[in-house]
N, C-alpha and C positions, 0 to 999 in steps of 0.2 A: 708642780715641784722636778725638777730633771730625774733630783737621785730619787727615787725611790726605799723605800726604808726590807729590808732581808725580813728583817721579824716584825713580829704582832708584838711584843710587847723589848724596850732597847731602853741602853738606863738617858741621863741626861745627855750624858760626855759624849758616849755615841751620836743623838740625837745633832751635840751642835756638829758635831765634823764632821756629819754629814752634809748641815746647808753650809757649811766654809767649805761643802769639793761646792756644791750650785754655785754661792758666787762666785768660788775660783772660776769656774769655767763657764759664768755670765762673765766677768768681764774680761775673760783669755780670746773668748769669741768677739770680743769686741774689738778686742783690741787690737789683730787680727785680720778682722775687716773694716776697720783706722784705717791700719797698714795699707792694703792694701787697696784703697783712695786716697794712699801717697804718692801709690805707687804708680795708681793713672796718673795724676800732676806730669812726672815727670817723662810716662811715655808718651804722654801729649804733647810735650815739652819738647823731645828728642823731636822726633815727628814734626811740627809746628821747623826744626831748626833743618832738618833735613828737605822740606817744602821748599825754604827761603831760595836755601844752599842752590837747588834745579832753578829755581825762575829769575833767581840773578848771574845766572852761568858767561851768557850775552850783553845782559844789557843790567847798569845800577838801579837801585830806587833810586825816586825821587828826592825823599828826606830819609834820613835817620835818628829814628828820636828813641832817645833813651829815659828809661823815670829814671831816677834818684834813688836809693835809699839800699844798696847795697852794697858791697864789696865788690869791687873789678868790673863793675855799670859802661864806669865814661869814658877807664881806657883800652875796656872790651869793643863800644862801639864807636873811639876814634882806628883803633885800624881796620874795623870794617871797612870804616872811609876812607882812611889810607889805602885801604886792599878799591875797593873803588874807582877811589880816582878822586875823592875828595869830594861828594856828596852832600848836598844840605845834611849842617846837621841838627836838629831843637832839640838840649837839656830842656828835661821836667824835673821842677820841682828841689831847686838849688835853694841855697840857705842863703839870705837874703842881705847877706858876709864876704859873699863869692861874688868870684868875677870870674870871664872868660878862663883871665890868666892865670887864677888861679888854682881854677882849677886842673887848667893845663900845664902850669912844673910841677906839680909834682909825678906826672905820670913824664918815661922816658923819651918815650916814642914819639910823643905828640906835635903832630906839622908846628916846621911858624907860624904860619896864614888858618889867623884863623877867624878871619869873614867870613867864613862858609856854615860858624856854629853861632848859635844864638840860644838863650837860656831866657827860663822865663822862673817868675819869684810866686806866684801868687802856687803852686800845689801841693796841702799840704801830708797828701795824703793818695791813693788809688786812681782813687770817683774820678778824684782835681784832677791828675796827672794826666785824664783820661780827659774832662770837661775840656784841660788846658789845649791837650791835642787838637783835640777836633773845633776850637777856636778856629788856633792858627791856619790848620788848614784851610779853616770858610774862609779865612785873609789874607792866603798866599790863591791862590787860584795858579791848576798850571802840576798843583804836586799826588800824584791820588797812588800813583804805587809806593808805600810806607813799609816800614822794615823798622818795626820794634823793639828794643831789643831791653832786657830783662834778665833778673837770675830767671834757672831750670825750673824752681816751685813756683814764680811766681805771676807767666803764662798764661796759664788756665783761666786765671782772677782781670786780670788784664781784660783776654780775650768776652770775658761773661761780662764785665762790662762796658765792652767796642758795640756788644752784640744790642743792645740795652739800649744804648745814650744815641747810636745812628740812626740818622734819620733818611726815609724811605729814594727822597732824591741826592739822597752824596755819593757819590759817586768809587768811593777810594776805593780802594782794596791794600789790606794790611796782613802783610805777614811777618814773624816774628826770628829772631832767634836769641835762643837761651843760651843765657854764659851761663856751664856747666860749675859745681858744689860742688868741693867733695862730701859727702854724705859715710865720711873715717869720721871724721867729725862729730862730737855732740852737738856740740853748737848748730851745725845744720842739719844735722836732724829736729834735734826742736823747729828753727825755722821752717820745717818741711811740714814738720802736724801742728803747728798756727797756724799756716799757711793755709790745710783744707780746713781749720775751723774758717780761718772767716773766709774760706768760697764761699760755704754755708753759708754764714750769715752775710755779708754781702749779696746771695741771689735773691735769700727776708729780702733784705731793705731794699735793693733794687724791685721788686715784685709790686714790696707797699708805696716807693713813690715814683713813684713808674705811673697807678692807677689812681693816687692821690694828691701828688703836685710835681709835675712833670716840668723838664729837669731844659733849661737854654743856655745852650752849648753857640747859639750864633754870634 
């Protein structure tokens, strides 16, 4: 019991009030702890973005990979491609009715040249995004320095999955650039809190899957 009774005898109402205080303190502590973990996700994404900027000051990445699923990701990737003078772009998790043309049309700054852009229709979630990306890299030799773009709250989970699925003989170097979210909007706060839960769930899932059923991404 967190809050002990101050009296030898107490009324039923006082006892209920004391228990309610204890429950509220526990819930508040859990909320603050969970919020702290959420902030770690954003701090990690910020650090990864700074690292990628430093790495690609003088030379561009061999490939830009963007995982669909959040607003602004493709547009952000296209701007990065233009910044690096059009390196190859791989978009993973595209809806089957879309094409490069339909994806580029809504983007005002989109380049007219799209030969450097390839899309993947197979991925339906982040694990499959990573699987499709690794399969693409292993089928296209010479792509070693990879810049992965996604929302800031999403970066840590992508790293977690990559660290599980890469093989010892893979020579890829992964860097990350985060699309910043506006956390003045309640929707983005909700996404961040949900992502933290997904991060823990994915970790448990990968531990089980890696031990019992290895993933073939060759």
